[in-house]
N, C-alpha and C positions, 0 to 999 in steps of 0.2 A: 613103064611103071617103075617108080623108085622103090628100092628095097630098104626096109628099116632094119637097123642093127641094134639088137638088144643085148646089153652086157649081162652076163650071169651075175647073180647076187653076190658071189664071192669077189668078183672083179670090181663091182661097184663099191663094196666095203673097202677094198684095198685102195681105190682111188680117193675115197673120203679120208682115209688115214694118211695118204701122201699129202693131201692139201692141208690137213691139220698140222702135220709135221712141218711143212714149209712155213706156215704162219708162226708156229712156235719158234722155229729157228730164226726167222726175221725179227720176232720180238726179243729173243735172247741177244741177238747181235746188236740191236739198237740199245739195249741196256748196257752191254759191254762198251759200246762206243761212248755212251753218255758218261759212264764211270771213268773211262780213260781221259775224256775231255775234262772232267772235274779234277782228276788227279793232276793233269797238266796245268790247269788254272791254279790249283793249290800250290804246285811246285813253283810256278812263276810268282805268286804273291806271298810266298813263304820264305822266311829267312831262318836258317838253323845255325846256332852258335854253340860250340862245345866249350864249356868252362868248368875246369876242375872236376872232370868226370861227369858233369851234368849237361844235358843237351837242352838248350833254350830255343823254343820255337816261337817266332814272331810272325803273326799273320797281318798282312797289310789290308786295310779296309778301303784303299783307294782315295783317301782324303789327304789333307795336307799335313798329317801328323806323322811323327816318327818316334821310335823308341830307342833310347840310348842306354847301353849297358856299361856301368862304370867298372873299375877294377875289383870292386867288392861284390860284383854280381848283382847289384841293385839296378832295377829298371826305372827309367824316368821318361815320361812322355813329354815330348817337345813339339811345339807347333811351329811349322816352317813359316817364315815371313816372306812377303813378296819383295823381290829385289827392286831397288829404286829405278833400275833401267826399264822396268815394266810400267812405271808410273809416269804421269804427265805433269810437268811443271810449266810448260809453255802452251802446249796444244789445248785448245778449247775455245770458248767464246767469252768475250769481255765487254764491259760497258762502263762508261764513265764520262766525266766532264772534260772539256778541253778549252784552251784559250791561249793567250800569249801575254808575256810580260813586256811592258812598253818602255821600261827603263832598267838601269842597272841595279835598282833597289827593289826589284821584283814588284813594281807597281802595275796595276791593271786599270784600264780606262782613265788614264790621267795624262794623256798626250793632247794638249790643246791644238797642236799643229795638225792633228789627224782625227778630228772629232768623228768623221764618217766611219772610222775603224773601231769605234767603241762597240763592245759586244753585249748582247743580252745573254748572260750566263744561264738563265733558266731554259734557254733553247739551244745552247751550244753543247754538243755532246760528241762522243766518239764511240765507235764499235770496232772491236777486234775480232777477226775470224782467223784463228791460228790453226792451220790444218796439217802441219807436219812438225815432228820433233825428233831430235836425235841426241842421245845422251852417251857420253863416254866417261868411264871411270878414271879418276885421277889418283885417288888414294882410297883403296878399298871400295866400299859402297857409300861412304860418307861425303866424299867430294866428287862432283861431276862437272864435266864441261857440257853445257847445253846449247844447242842451236836448233834451227828449224826454219819454217816459212809461215807467213801469214799475210792477211790483208788488213789494212787499217782504213777506216772510213771516218774522216773528220768533217764536222759541220760547225762553221763559225756563223752565228746568227747576229747580224748587225742591229743595233738599236735604231739607227737612222731610218726613217720611213720615206724619205724623198731623195736620198743620196745613195749611190752605189759605186762600185769600182769599175774602172775601165783601164785600158793600157794601150801604149803605142810601142814603138821599137825600143824606147830608152827607159821608160818608167811606167809605174802604175799610179793612177791618179783618181780623185773623186769625180763623179759625174752627177749633176743635179738634174732631176726631172720633176719640175713643180706641178706637172699635170697628173702625176701619179702619187698615190699614197700606198706604200707597200704594207700589206698585212704580214708578209714573210719576205725576208731579204737575207739570203744565205750565200756564203762561200763554201762550197763543198770540195774536198780534195781526197783522192784515193791513193794509197801507197801500198807497195809490196814491201814487207818487213822481214828482216833476217836478224834474229837475236844472237848475241854472243855473251853467254853468262857463265859464271862460276856458281854452282849450286851446292849448298850445304844441307845435308839431311842427317842430323845428329842422332835421332831416335833409333831404337831397335826395330820397331814396327814401322816400316816405310810408309804404309798406307795411312797411318794415323799420326805420323811424326810431323813436328814443325819443320818447315823448310824455308830457305831463304836463297834468293838468286840476286847477284850483283853483276852489273856489266853494262853493255851497250846494245842498242837496237839501231841497225842501219835501215833507213826507209828510202825507197825510190818512188818518186811520184809517177803514177801511171795515168792520171786523169784529174781534171779540175774544171769547175764551172760555177757561174753565178746563177742562182735560182731565185725568182721573185714571183710572188702572188699578190694581186691587187684587183681593185674594182675600177673599171673605166666605162663611163656611159651606161651605168647599171649592169654591166657585164663583168663576171669574174674571169680574169685572164691570168695566164701564167707565162712567164718568159724564162727561157734557159739559154744562157750564153756560155758556150764552152771556149776555153782558152787557157793559156799557161799563166797569165796574170803575173808573170815574172816570179812565180813561186820557185823557191830553191828546189832543184830537181832531187837533191839528196838532203835528208835530215838525219843527223846522228844524235840519238838520245842517250843520256845517262839514265839508267833505269834500275829500280829496286823492286823486288817482288817478294812478299812475305805471306805465308799461308800455312794451313793445316789440311792434310789430305787433298781433296779435290778443290778446295776453296782457297783463293789467292787474292790479296790486295796488292795493287801496283801503283807506282808513281813514276812519271817520265818527265825529264827536262831536257830540251834540245840544246845541244852545244853549238848548233849552227842556226843562223837566222832564218826566219820564215821566208823572206824575200831575198832575191839575189842582191849582192852588194851594189849599193848606189842606184838601185832601181825600185826601191820601196822603203818604207820605214823599217828600221832595224829592230824587229820584234823577235822574241824567243818563245816558241811554242812550249806548252806544257800540257800534261794530261794526268788524270788520276781516276782510279776506279777499282772494280772488282772483276774477277773472272772465275769461271767454273770449267774444270777440265772435262774432256769428253770421256 
């Protein structure tokens, strides 16, 4: 048989007092720790300045503002600006038209010897996907050297509905297929792009300032193909013919980019011909459009 232990009334009161005292001490310690933490935070976010026997206390609110005390003891609130190195002048997505000049006078679609190369500019476009950017200061934060990496996707839409391009070991040439009438007749080319720019950011607020970049873009072709869509025997068909088509493996563009904030307008003109020398018409590609930074 188990025996029950009954504490005297005095001992039970003492036990109750001990428990209440323990809770009171725990509560007191938690308040002390909270006050110490607050003091530590205040000390970390507080700047004290002694000036002519007067102590000036500046509390930081954690935003991008700071207070400057001049020699007369007057306080001025100054908003910090974002440095240009944190902004993007190349990185982002761009869209525009593309084509090629067919003579030295910047003519388009005026080469009677290569009618099959005439473009439909309503369907010829380019897309830039620039995924990396690096900026280095040259003079303060106003002049930068800008480089990076990106992809360029060019689509050249031919006007001709029965003629397309083909190639052999020595040249690219037109190929006629009178049995087909193309609804879409494209030459697509994909390039890896590396910009080499000098960038000017003259304004005080880099995020809102006008900016301009001048320089070159080196493009390396990583793929190309002819894509055609047509109807044959009442069936909708699509042909894709991959090949190099004697496209120049490297295009070097002279480029200018002008914008404000995240918005930029650009224009590119190739200093190298679209096709390899003596293997196709000597055309010079160009493109123009707008881009939006990430």
